[in-house]
C-alpha angles and dihedrals in degrees: 000000000000124000094260093052091046092051091047092051092048091049091050092048092048093049093047092047089054093048091046091052091050091049091242096120132052105192122184113262124238120198125193098206100179125101128279118265089048097106094282090150089056091048089051089051091050093050090051092048088056089057094253119138102242132192118202110188145075105270094089095059095086092055092224103099098095093169088059092050090049092051101047138043101201131046132191146156112084138359125295118250092224116024093176091055091053089050091052094046095048112030114189094033124143124233129206119196102200112197140183135190111277096239099054092037094057093044091049091053092048091050091049092053094046090049091051091051091050091050092047095241100105115136110174149124139208091299095047106049141098094262136113090245090058094045092052090050091050092052093050093044091049092053093048096045098045092049092046093052093049092047091048092055097035091113093039105051093158090065097056132060120187110202139166099215092186100049102031111077090194092055094108092055093043093053094044093048090047088057092050101263114134125219138035119311132194119246108237112225103202108161091349111141111140091168093063113130112261118212111245090233090064093052090046092050091050091047091053092048092047091050092050091051093045095244115156117231094247092060090064086076094054114104103201111039146328111253090202089069094060118110113275108277092013114147114225108241099178134043114269091216131039091231087072094058135284099241132073104299112166095172095052093042091050089051091054091048092049092051094061 
């Protein structure tokens, strides 16, 4: 983005924040409902570049900070506690399910936690720690949440976009077009570095957890869910990876399940 475009975006954001705060504007809401460590910082940067007041943090997740929802248009960094409540509060909103392959997502989370501990700013619990217990819980929660979101919007495909912002070079354009902006848009790459060296201990921890859960090695590269974690006899309804399509695709999903 050049200096002129950046200044224009900042001016738009500032003006819209002011109007929002005065109650003179009722902009459509956009919720990034995927997990953290899936390029949420880059998504936030894209929203801002589009001139949309964007909040990147955790306070929106409980869906009870109405002043926050009045002030901003876009929200990211973590999953909402009650998606249906958000949908009721803000009809007509758009939802982005940002995803990332299981392997790099888990390793990114582990690195984030270890870095926070080293810097003395770690605030966690049993479910947010660099342990095998935490990793197993992340994997199961990811499967459950991604499938729930897709099921929730199964009859409203125009309201949900599934996108791998890290892997898909056209992600900026796809998200912007989804929100009604025409043209081609750059993909911001804030904090995106998929080639970063991963400590062997993180890969080994993930391998042990995957083995305990019965997840085949190839599924560690899937960015939506692990078919092996479905209930016995369950028929895959959605693609396990965004490269197979983001809408209901029984045939492709079944193919992925059959290849395992």
